[in-house]
C-alpha positions in Angstrom: -9.0 12.7 -12.3 -5.8 14.0 -13.8 -4.4 10.4 -14.0 -7.6 9.3 -15.7 -7.2 12.1 -18.3 -3.6 11.0 -18.9 -4.7 7.4 -19.5 -7.4 8.6 -21.9 -4.9 10.9 -23.6 -2.4 8.1 -24.1 -5.1 5.7 -25.3 -6.2 8.3 -28.0 -2.6 8.8 -29.1 -2.2 5.0 -29.5 -5.6 4.7 -31.3 -4.6 7.3 -33.8 -1.2 5.7 -34.4 -2.8 2.3 -34.7 -5.3 3.5 -37.3 -2.5 5.1 -39.3 -0.3 2.0 -39.1 -3.2 -0.1 -40.5 -2.9 2.1 -43.6 0.9 1.9 -43.8 1.6 5.3 -42.1 4.0 5.1 -39.3 4.4 7.9 -36.8 7.1 7.6 -34.1 6.1 7.3 -30.5 5.3 10.3 -28.4 2.7 13.0 -28.4 5.1 15.7 -29.8 5.8 13.5 -32.8 2.1 12.9 -33.4 1.3 16.6 -33.0 3.9 17.5 -35.6 3.1 14.7 -38.1 -0.7 14.4 -37.9 -1.5 17.6 -39.8 0.9 16.6 -42.6 -0.6 13.1 -42.8 -4.2 14.5 -43.0 -3.3 17.0 -45.7 -1.4 14.5 -47.8 -3.8 13.3 -50.5 -1.4 10.7 -51.8 -1.0 8.6 -48.7 -4.0 6.3 -49.4 -6.3 7.5 -46.5 -9.9 7.7 -47.5 -12.0 10.8 -46.9 -13.9 8.9 -44.2 -10.7 7.8 -42.4 -9.3 11.3 -42.5 -12.6 12.5 -40.9 -12.4 9.8 -38.2 -8.8 10.6 -37.4 -9.6 14.3 -37.3 -12.4 13.7 -34.9 -10.2 11.6 -32.6 -7.5 14.4 -32.9 -10.1 16.9 -31.7 -10.8 14.8 -28.7 -7.1 14.7 -28.0 -6.9 18.5 -28.1 -9.8 18.7 -25.7 -8.1 16.3 -23.3 -4.9 18.4 -23.5 -6.9 21.5 -22.6 -8.4 19.7 -19.6 -5.0 18.5 -18.5 -3.7 22.1 -18.7 -6.6 23.2 -16.5 -5.9 20.5 -13.9 -2.2 21.5 -13.9 -3.2 25.1 -13.3 -5.5 24.1 -10.4 -2.8 22.0 -8.8 -0.3 24.9 -9.1 -2.8 27.3 -7.5 -3.4 24.9 -4.6 0.3 24.3 -4.2 1.0 28.0 -4.0 -1.8 28.5 -1.3 -0.7 25.6 0.8 2.1 26.2 3.3 3.3 22.5 3.2 3.5 22.6 -0.5 5.4 25.8 -0.5 7.9 24.4 1.9 8.4 21.3 -0.1 8.9 23.4 -3.3 11.6 25.4 -1.5 13.7 22.3 -0.7 13.5 20.9 -4.3 16.7 21.4 -6.2 
């Protein structure tokens, strides 16, 4: 399930970047870059994005935030299970 969320997360990032490129707005690759740049792009009234496009991109960005929350929840679950499992604890001890 976590892998599926990561695929969906990546697809949404690429979708947002693709929509913006179609309007001449280039954001460098990576989620950190998108996270930093997207609010600035959506607030910039001079970049040529229509109101409808801003709304659509904002909706996709909200889905992206939701997926990130779900990923954090999965990561916490995995950590909890790893702490409770003897084999996982042993493996963690030998990792540098």
